[in-house]
DRENNU-346057 format. One record per residue (C-alpha): y, x, z; residue in one letter. Coordinates in steps of 0.02 Angstrom, whole numbers. Layout:
BEGIN
<rec yy="Y" xx="X" zz="Z" aa="a"/>
...
//
This chain:
BEGIN
<rec yy="4734" xx="5068" zz="3506" aa="m"/>
<rec yy="4856" xx="5196" zz="3575" aa="i"/>
<rec yy="4938" xx="5154" zz="3741" aa="i"/>
<rec yy="5110" xx="5224" zz="3780" aa="k"/>
<rec yy="5175" xx="5240" zz="3956" aa="c"/>
<rec yy="5302" xx="5100" zz="3986" aa="p"/>
<rec yy="5405" xx="5214" zz="4100" aa="v"/>
<rec yy="5419" xx="5380" zz="4007" aa="c"/>
<rec yy="5352" xx="5332" zz="3836" aa="g"/>
<rec yy="5225" xx="5472" zz="3843" aa="g"/>
<rec yy="5058" xx="5469" zz="3754" aa="l"/>
<rec yy="4959" xx="5558" zz="3889" aa="q"/>
<rec yy="4887" xx="5396" zz="3957" aa="v"/>
<rec yy="4709" xx="5375" zz="4013" aa="g"/>
<rec yy="4609" xx="5223" zz="4060" aa="r"/>
<rec yy="4551" xx="5221" zz="4242" aa="v"/>
<rec yy="4481" xx="5044" zz="4247" aa="g"/>
<rec yy="4446" xx="4898" zz="4132" aa="s"/>
<rec yy="4632" xx="4858" zz="4121" aa="d"/>
<rec yy="4713" xx="4996" zz="4225" aa="q"/>
<rec yy="4798" xx="5150" zz="4151" aa="y"/>
<rec yy="4865" xx="5316" zz="4218" aa="y"/>
<rec yy="5007" xx="5418" zz="4146" aa="c"/>
<rec yy="4986" xx="5607" zz="4164" aa="w"/>
<rec yy="5172" xx="5634" zz="4129" aa="n"/>
<rec yy="5249" xx="5528" zz="4268" aa="c"/>
<rec yy="5092" xx="5510" zz="4378" aa="f"/>
<rec yy="5097" xx="5320" zz="4387" aa="l"/>
<rec yy="4961" xx="5191" zz="4365" aa="e"/>
<rec yy="5000" xx="5029" zz="4276" aa="f"/>
<rec yy="4924" xx="4872" zz="4207" aa="n"/>
<rec yy="4978" xx="4718" zz="4113" aa="f"/>
<rec yy="4934" xx="4549" zz="4188" aa="r"/>
<rec yy="4999" xx="4378" zz="4138" aa="k"/>
<rec yy="5134" xx="4456" zz="4029" aa="g"/>
<rec yy="5199" xx="4563" zz="4171" aa="m"/>
<rec yy="5198" xx="4751" zz="4192" aa="l"/>
<rec yy="5135" xx="4809" zz="4362" aa="n"/>
<rec yy="5174" xx="4988" zz="4416" aa="l"/>
<rec yy="5088" xx="5084" zz="4555" aa="y"/>
<rec yy="5116" xx="5253" zz="4636" aa="e"/>
<rec yy="4962" xx="5348" zz="4692" aa="v"/>
<rec yy="4977" xx="5394" zz="4876" aa="a"/>
<rec yy="4912" xx="5559" zz="4947" aa="e"/>
<rec yy="4756" xx="5473" zz="5011" aa="d"/>
<rec yy="4720" xx="5400" zz="4839" aa="g"/>
<rec yy="4773" xx="5222" zz="4874" aa="t"/>
<rec yy="4889" xx="5129" zz="4757" aa="l"/>
<rec yy="5062" xx="5079" zz="4816" aa="v"/>
<rec yy="5145" xx="4943" zz="4713" aa="a"/>
<rec yy="5319" xx="4983" zz="4650" aa="m"/>
<rec yy="5450" xx="4857" zz="4708" aa="e"/>
<rec yy="5500" xx="4783" zz="4542" aa="s"/>
<rec yy="5392" xx="4733" zz="4397" aa="s"/>
<rec yy="5467" xx="4694" zz="4230" aa="s"/>
<rec yy="5418" xx="4573" zz="4095" aa="q"/>
<rec yy="5323" xx="4649" zz="3949" aa="v"/>
<rec yy="5418" xx="4626" zz="3787" aa="l"/>
//
């Protein structure tokens, strides 16, 4: 299954966990839980910072 980035639509997406993905185009991590899209920025120290708004997966 090919995963596209929900932000930029790019195909350069890698899996970094069992259900966590990273986009090499826009440098965001994301996952899908309970029908919701969760976006995270990667901070300089490597921690994940949740983006303010999540959107429902269509």
